[in-house]
N, C-alpha and C positions, 0 to 999 in steps of 0.2 A: 236376242236381245230379249231381255226381262223388263215387263212391264207392270206397273203399280197402280192399282185403281182404289180410289177413296170413296166410300159411300156414306161416311160420317164426317160431318163437317168438322167436328171436334177433332177426330183422329187426323183429320188432314191438316189442321192449324198446328196440332203438336210436332206431325211430320216436318212440316215447313219451318216451326220453331227450332227443332233439333237439328236439321241442315243447317241453316244460315246461322247457328251458333258455334259450329264447327270450323274456327277461323284457320285451322292450318289447313283442312281439306278445300275450302274454298277460297284460295289466295287471290289478292288483286294482282294485276300485271303492273308493272314498273311503268311509270308515266314519262313524258317526255319532258326532260330536265326544268325547261321554262313553264310548261304546265303547273309544276310543284308550287311555282309562286302564287298561282291562283286557286288551284285546288289542293287544300292541305287539309290539316285536322283529320277528322274522322274519316274522311272520303279517301285518304291516301294512307292511312296506319294499317297496319298488319299485326296478325298474332294478338300476344297478350295485351299490347299496347292499344290495339283496337276494341277489344274486350273489354279494357278498363274504362277507356273513354266513352265508348257506349253506355256503360253501366252509368256513367256521372250524366250524361246527357238525356237518356231515355225517359226519365220519369219527367222532364221539365216538358213534355209532349203527351202527358196523359190527358185525358179529356178535362179533368177538374181544373187543371192549369192553364189548359187552353181558354175556359170559359173565363178565366181571370184577364185575359187579352182582349175579349168582345168591347169594353168601352174605348180602347184604343184603335180598335177595327172602325167603330161609331163615327169616333170624332175624325179620322182620317177621311171616310166616305162623306161625312157630311160637309166636311170643307170643300171637297170636290164638286159636290153637288153645288154648294152655294156659289162657288166659282162660275159653274155652268150657267147658274140663274143670272148671274151678271153679265155673261155674254149675251145672252138673250135680251135682256132688258137693253143693254146697248145698241143691239144691233136692230130691234123691232121684236115682232111676234114671234119670230123663230129664226134659228142660224144653222149653220152645218158646222158640226166639230168634229176634227178627227180625234178621236177618244184614244187611240194607241198611246201616244206620249202622254196623256194624263196617266192612264192606267198605269204606265211603267213608273210614273212618280209616285203615284198613290202606293202601288206596291212596296218601294222603296220606303215610304214614309209609315206604312203600317209596320212594316218589319222592325224598323227605327224604332218606333214608338214601342211596340210589344216585347221587343228583345232586349233593348237598352234603357227603357225607362227616361228618366231625367237627362241621359246622356244621347237623346236621339239624335241630337245635330251632330255630334261624332259620328253616329253611325250611318247619317246620310253622307257624312264626308267618305265613309269607308266605302260605302256603294258606289259613288263618284269615282274614287281611284280603281275600285274594280271594274268598272265601266271602261276606264281607259286602258288598264292592263290588259283585260281580255281582247280588245281591239288589237294591241300591240302585240300579244301571244298569237292572235289569229293571223296577222301578217307572217309572222315568223314560221308558222305552221304550213305557209303556202311554198316556202323555200326548201329546197334539198337538205336533208338531215345531215348534218358534218358533225361527229363526235368532238366536242370540246368547243364548238363555236359560241355556245351560250357564256363561256367566259371571256370572250373577246369583248374588248371595250369601245363597242358599236355606239351608236346614237340611243336605239332601240334598248340594247341590253343596259345602258346606263340608267335611261330611263325607267325601265322596268324595276330594276333593283332598288332605286330611288324611291318609286311609290312603295314596294314591299316594305323598305324600311319606314316610310311615314305611316303606314297600316299598322306596323309593330309597334312603333311610338304611341300612337293613339290608342290602341288597343291597351298597351301597359299602363298608360295614362288613366284610362278609364277604371282599371282593375284598381290600381291604386286610390282612385276617388270613390270608388265603392265600397272599398275597405274602409276609408275614414269616416263616409257618411253612414256607412251601416243601414241603409236605407230598408225597410221591413215590406217594400210591395212586392209581390211576388212577381216580378216580371222575369222573363226567361234567363236574361243575362245573370241576375242575381240568385236565382235558383241554381244555375249551372255553377256559378263560383261556390255558392254553399256546399253542394254536392262534392265539388273538387276538393275542398277543406276538410271535409267529412273523411273522404279518400285517402287522404294524405295522413291525416291522423290514425286511421286504421292500420295502415302503412307501418308507421312507424311503432 
């Protein structure tokens, strides 16, 4: 077996970059059919489609773009701390708080504000639906896998497809709203839409 060692950090970085850009050499395995309802987009794409969408999304997560999201992070964290202050005031000098549910809500709130801007309420609804969807999929994964079972009109299957449809409607509505408003705030959502539009124009 051949081994490769790196002494220079830059060379190592270039090697990793070169390896993971070879989309045909490192293809992802096919996922369980129902999982694709939850894990779609870039995480499930392959080949040229993966490369194209990665090119659209990647710049939105550059450091300068992340810095523009700091006010949203600060706002959401301040709201949680303020609510904790109220809990302490209501119960006296001190109180015990289970912070995990708060952190889950705050994380969804931060991502909704940073990614969707003025459409953050729709983003929160998407997180709620995805939470329900992931729970239903987890139930299905515990069962023996039978090919074609996901097409049967069971209670869980119908609910999962209804959730997927509602998420799709919300996202399409947000895209249409964004195009009409033409907001200039450099939120992640708007930046990715802008990049996608540029990519379409380049293809045409």
